[in-house]
C-alpha positions as CSV (number, residue, x, y, z in Angstrom):
1,M,-5.2,-79.6,-31.7
2,S,-4.0,-75.9,-32.2
3,L,-4.8,-72.9,-29.8
4,I,-4.8,-70.0,-32.4
5,P,-4.8,-66.2,-31.2
6,S,-8.0,-64.5,-32.2
7,I,-9.0,-60.9,-31.5
8,L,-12.2,-59.7,-30.2
9,F,-12.0,-56.3,-32.3
10,N,-15.6,-55.1,-31.3
11,N,-14.4,-55.4,-27.6
12,V,-10.8,-54.0,-27.5
13,F,-11.7,-51.4,-30.2
14,D,-15.4,-50.9,-29.2
15,P,-15.3,-47.1,-29.4
16,I,-14.4,-47.1,-33.1
17,S,-15.8,-50.4,-33.9
18,R,-19.4,-48.8,-34.6
19,N,-18.0,-46.3,-37.1
20,E,-18.7,-48.2,-40.2
21,A,-17.3,-45.0,-42.4
22,E,-13.9,-45.5,-41.0
23,I,-13.8,-49.2,-39.9
24,M,-11.7,-50.6,-42.7
25,S,-9.0,-48.1,-42.2
26,Y,-8.8,-49.6,-38.5
27,Y,-8.8,-53.3,-39.8
28,R,-6.0,-52.4,-42.0
29,D,-3.9,-50.6,-39.3
30,L,-4.4,-53.5,-37.1
31,Y,-3.2,-56.1,-39.7
32,D,-0.1,-53.9,-40.4
33,I,0.8,-54.8,-36.9
34,Y,-0.1,-58.3,-36.5
35,E,-2.2,-60.6,-38.9
36,Y,-4.7,-62.4,-36.6
37,K,-6.1,-65.7,-38.2
38,S,-9.3,-65.2,-36.3
39,L,-11.1,-61.9,-36.2
40,E,-14.3,-61.4,-34.1
41,T,-16.3,-58.5,-34.8
42,R,-19.4,-56.5,-35.5
43,L,-21.5,-56.9,-38.7
44,I,-21.3,-54.0,-41.3
45,F,-24.5,-52.9,-42.5
46,D,-23.3,-50.7,-45.4
47,K,-23.3,-52.9,-48.4
48,E,-20.1,-51.4,-50.2
49,I,-18.1,-51.5,-47.0
50,R,-19.3,-55.0,-46.2
51,K,-18.0,-56.0,-49.8
52,E,-14.7,-54.4,-49.1
53,F,-14.5,-56.3,-45.6
54,A,-15.2,-59.6,-47.4
55,E,-12.5,-59.0,-49.9
56,F,-10.1,-58.0,-47.2
57,V,-10.6,-61.0,-44.9
58,S,-10.5,-63.3,-47.9
59,R,-7.3,-62.0,-49.0
60,K,-5.7,-62.2,-45.6
61,N,-7.2,-65.8,-45.0
62,V,-8.9,-64.7,-41.8
63,S,-11.7,-66.7,-40.0
64,V,-14.3,-64.3,-39.2
65,T,-16.8,-64.5,-36.4
66,I,-19.9,-62.0,-36.3
67,W,-21.2,-61.2,-32.9
68,S,-25.0,-60.6,-33.1
69,T,-25.6,-60.0,-29.4
70,S,-25.7,-56.3,-29.5
71,N,-27.7,-56.2,-32.7
72,L,-30.5,-58.3,-30.9
73,N,-30.2,-56.3,-27.5
74,N,-30.3,-53.1,-29.1
75,K,-33.8,-53.9,-30.6
76,K,-34.9,-55.7,-27.5
77,L,-35.1,-58.8,-29.4
78,Y,-34.3,-62.1,-27.4
79,L,-34.3,-65.7,-28.8
80,A,-35.7,-66.9,-25.6
81,D,-38.5,-64.4,-25.4
82,P,-41.8,-66.0,-23.8
83,D,-43.8,-63.9,-26.2
84,E,-44.3,-66.2,-29.3
85,E,-44.5,-63.1,-31.7
86,K,-41.5,-61.3,-30.2
87,R,-39.4,-64.6,-30.4
88,Q,-40.4,-65.0,-34.2
89,E,-39.3,-61.4,-34.8
90,A,-35.8,-62.1,-32.9
91,V,-35.5,-65.2,-35.2
92,R,-36.3,-63.3,-38.2
93,Y,-33.7,-60.7,-37.6
94,M,-31.2,-63.3,-36.7
95,K,-31.7,-64.7,-40.1
96,E,-31.0,-61.4,-41.8
97,I,-27.9,-61.0,-39.7
98,I,-27.0,-64.6,-41.0
99,D,-27.5,-63.5,-44.7
100,L,-25.5,-60.4,-44.3
101,S,-22.7,-62.3,-42.4
102,V,-22.5,-64.7,-45.4
103,E,-21.8,-61.7,-47.6
104,S,-18.9,-60.7,-45.0
105,N,-17.2,-64.0,-45.6
106,A,-18.0,-64.8,-42.1
107,E,-17.3,-68.4,-40.8
108,F,-19.3,-68.1,-37.3
109,I,-22.4,-66.3,-36.2
110,G,-22.1,-65.7,-32.4
111,F,-25.3,-65.4,-30.4
112,T,-26.9,-65.5,-26.9
113,S,-30.2,-66.5,-25.4
114,G,-31.3,-63.0,-24.4
115,K,-32.5,-61.8,-20.9
116,K,-34.6,-63.4,-18.4
117,I,-38.1,-61.9,-18.6
118,L,-40.1,-64.4,-16.5
119,S,-39.3,-65.4,-12.9
120,N,-37.2,-68.4,-12.2
121,L,-40.1,-70.5,-11.5
122,E,-41.6,-69.9,-14.8
123,M,-38.2,-70.1,-16.8
124,N,-39.1,-73.3,-18.6
125,K,-41.2,-71.3,-21.1
126,Q,-38.3,-69.3,-22.0
127,I,-36.0,-72.2,-22.1
128,Q,-38.4,-74.0,-24.5
129,N,-38.8,-70.8,-26.7
130,F,-34.9,-70.6,-26.8
131,E,-34.4,-74.2,-28.0
132,K,-37.2,-73.7,-30.6
133,S,-35.3,-70.8,-31.9
134,I,-32.1,-72.5,-32.0
135,I,-33.4,-75.4,-34.1
136,E,-35.0,-73.1,-36.6
137,L,-31.7,-71.2,-36.8
138,I,-29.8,-74.4,-37.2
139,D,-32.2,-75.5,-40.0
140,Y,-31.8,-72.1,-41.5
141,V,-27.9,-72.2,-41.7
142,E,-27.9,-75.5,-43.4
143,Q,-28.4,-73.7,-46.8
144,Y,-24.9,-72.2,-46.4
145,E,-21.9,-74.3,-46.5
146,Q,-19.4,-72.0,-45.0
147,I,-21.1,-70.8,-41.9
148,E,-22.2,-72.1,-38.5
149,L,-23.6,-70.9,-35.3
150,L,-21.7,-70.1,-32.1
151,L,-23.5,-70.1,-28.7
152,E,-22.3,-67.9,-25.9
153,P,-23.8,-68.9,-22.6
154,L,-23.9,-65.8,-20.2
155,D,-24.5,-65.6,-16.5
156,T,-28.1,-66.5,-15.2
157,D,-28.2,-64.6,-11.9
158,A,-25.1,-62.6,-11.0
159,D,-25.0,-59.5,-13.5
160,K,-26.4,-60.0,-17.2
161,K,-29.0,-62.5,-16.0
162,F,-29.6,-64.2,-19.4
163,V,-31.7,-67.3,-19.7
164,V,-28.7,-69.5,-20.8
165,G,-26.7,-70.4,-18.8
166,S,-25.2,-72.9,-16.8
167,T,-22.6,-75.5,-17.9
168,D,-25.0,-78.5,-17.2
169,Y,-27.7,-77.1,-19.0
170,V,-25.5,-76.2,-22.1
171,L,-24.2,-79.8,-22.0
172,D,-27.7,-81.4,-21.6
173,L,-29.0,-79.2,-24.6
174,F,-26.0,-80.1,-26.9
175,E,-26.6,-83.7,-25.9
176,R,-30.2,-83.5,-26.8
177,L,-29.4,-81.8,-30.2
178,E,-26.9,-84.3,-30.9
179,E,-29.3,-87.2,-30.6
180,Q,-31.5,-85.2,-33.3
181,D,-28.4,-84.8,-35.6
182,K,-28.4,-81.0,-35.2
183,L,-24.8,-80.3,-34.2
184,N,-23.3,-79.9,-37.5
185,K,-24.0,-76.4,-37.4
186,L,-23.5,-75.4,-33.8
187,S,-20.9,-75.0,-31.2
188,V,-20.3,-73.4,-27.8
189,C,-18.1,-70.5,-26.8
190,I,-16.0,-71.1,-23.4
191,D,-16.1,-67.8,-21.5
192,T,-14.4,-67.6,-18.4
193,A,-16.1,-64.5,-16.9
194,H,-19.6,-66.1,-17.4
195,I,-18.5,-69.3,-15.9
196,V,-17.3,-67.9,-12.8
197,L,-20.1,-65.6,-12.5
198,N,-22.2,-68.6,-12.5
199,N,-20.3,-69.9,-9.6
200,E,-18.7,-72.7,-11.5
201,C,-15.1,-74.1,-11.9
202,V,-13.7,-72.9,-15.3
203,I,-11.4,-75.7,-15.7
204,K,-14.3,-78.3,-14.9
205,S,-16.6,-76.6,-17.3
206,M,-14.1,-76.4,-20.0
207,K,-13.6,-80.3,-19.7
208,K,-17.2,-80.8,-20.0
209,L,-17.9,-78.5,-22.9
210,S,-14.5,-78.9,-25.0
211,K,-16.1,-81.5,-27.2
212,Y,-18.7,-79.3,-28.5
213,S,-16.4,-76.1,-28.7
214,Q,-13.9,-74.4,-30.9
215,R,-13.6,-71.1,-29.0
216,I,-12.3,-69.8,-25.7
217,H,-12.8,-66.2,-24.4
218,L,-10.2,-65.2,-21.6
219,A,-12.3,-62.7,-19.8
220,N,-11.6,-61.2,-16.4
221,V,-13.9,-60.3,-13.6
222,V,-14.0,-59.4,-10.0
223,L,-15.8,-61.7,-7.9
224,N,-16.3,-59.5,-4.8
225,Q,-20.0,-58.6,-4.9
226,E,-19.4,-55.5,-2.8
227,S,-17.1,-54.2,-5.4
228,E,-18.1,-51.5,-8.0
229,L,-16.1,-53.6,-10.6
230,F,-18.3,-56.8,-9.7
231,G,-20.0,-58.3,-12.8
232,D,-19.3,-58.9,-16.6
233,K,-17.4,-55.4,-17.1
234,H,-14.8,-56.7,-19.6
235,L,-12.0,-55.6,-17.3
236,R,-8.3,-55.5,-18.2
237,V,-6.6,-58.8,-17.4
238,G,-4.9,-59.1,-14.0
239,T,-5.7,-58.2,-10.6
240,P,-8.0,-57.2,-9.0
241,G,-9.9,-59.9,-11.2
242,F,-9.2,-63.4,-11.2
243,L,-7.7,-63.8,-14.7
244,T,-4.0,-63.7,-14.0
245,Q,-1.1,-64.6,-16.3
246,N,-0.7,-67.8,-14.2
247,F,-4.4,-68.6,-14.4
248,A,-4.5,-68.0,-18.2
249,T,-1.3,-70.3,-18.5
250,Q,-2.9,-73.1,-16.7
251,M,-6.2,-73.0,-18.3
252,L,-4.6,-73.2,-21.8
253,D,-2.3,-75.8,-20.5
254,E,-5.4,-77.9,-19.6
255,A,-7.0,-77.1,-22.7
256,D,-4.0,-78.5,-24.8
257,G,-4.9,-81.9,-23.4
258,L,-8.6,-81.9,-24.2
259,K,-10.3,-83.0,-27.2
260,F,-12.1,-80.2,-28.9
261,R,-14.8,-80.0,-31.5
262,S,-12.2,-79.0,-34.2
263,E,-8.4,-79.1,-34.8
264,K,-8.2,-75.2,-34.6
265,V,-9.3,-73.6,-31.4
266,Y,-9.5,-69.9,-31.3
267,V,-8.4,-68.0,-28.1
268,A,-9.2,-64.4,-27.5
269,I,-8.6,-61.8,-24.8
270,E,-12.2,-60.3,-23.9
271,V,-11.4,-56.6,-22.8
272,R,-13.5,-53.5,-23.8
273,G,-11.6,-50.5,-24.7
274,Q,-12.8,-47.1,-23.5
275,E,-12.8,-43.6,-25.4
276,T,-10.0,-42.6,-23.1
277,D,-7.7,-45.5,-24.0
278,D,-5.1,-45.8,-26.6
279,L,-6.7,-48.7,-28.3
280,F,-3.8,-50.1,-30.2
281,K,-1.6,-50.0,-27.2
282,L,-4.4,-51.9,-25.2
283,E,-4.5,-54.5,-28.1
284,K,-0.8,-54.9,-27.7
285,E,-1.1,-55.5,-24.0
286,N,-3.8,-58.1,-24.8
287,R,-1.9,-59.7,-27.4
288,K,1.3,-59.9,-25.0
289,F,-0.8,-61.5,-22.3
290,L,-2.3,-64.1,-24.6
291,F,1.1,-65.1,-26.2
292,Q,2.7,-65.2,-22.9
293,A,0.2,-67.7,-21.8
294,L,0.4,-69.7,-25.0
295,T,4.2,-69.8,-24.7
296,N,4.2,-70.8,-21.0
297,K,1.8,-73.4,-21.7
298,A,4.0,-74.9,-24.4
299,N,7.1,-74.5,-22.1
300,N,5.2,-76.7,-19.5
301,K,5.1,-79.6,-21.9
């Protein structure tokens, strides 16, 4: 198993990642500095720019992941919506995103469940609708050989308050889908911030989910609920959050001994750049942190 550096471009370069007119120049500038073998980013809607992007990543031999979360959230579309008509609308939009992502030479489509709308006592309705949506989308992507779905569980009560969810629920879901032979096109993203916001242990959760995963997001969070930084803020690595260099090294060291879904496991730092940041400097800092964790992990062997 190989841990491969990935970049969450739409996070670290957030302020410029929405500018489709200029986006290709930023990708080229980034790859002049370091050629990540995995690029996680937003979908490009402009047809000509999307075509240019597809040619670029093909030439660079890059594994592309398109994250659909913001696209769905901006339209208030949730795959776990308890309203059947709205759920179907979310599924239809996801299918459009899948089609366009294939044109982008993407390998993965990242998605989430959507926000809780019902109370916890009524949550079974949203869970059932989410699972219905997943199966419909799994069946839909079967037509495309190159692409598969990537579920990112978020926190259920602390901050984002999404339907999915806890490690045990995800494990149970994947086991049931496996029994139905529905896992050929689905994997799970292991995100450190969402795990700890669910009051779970990162290492224990990773050990449970690794066989269904090919992706790790190293995301920082402040766990003190009295702090203004509490929640899924996509903070820079290090204190005052829990994601220190030592923790990242320990986690990747543990990951190295697990059996993941695939031989290639992509690892990215999840930090959101701000308008006032030097974004290329921030990317360099993230890359240094990631490479140091990977190097330290290797030296521990």
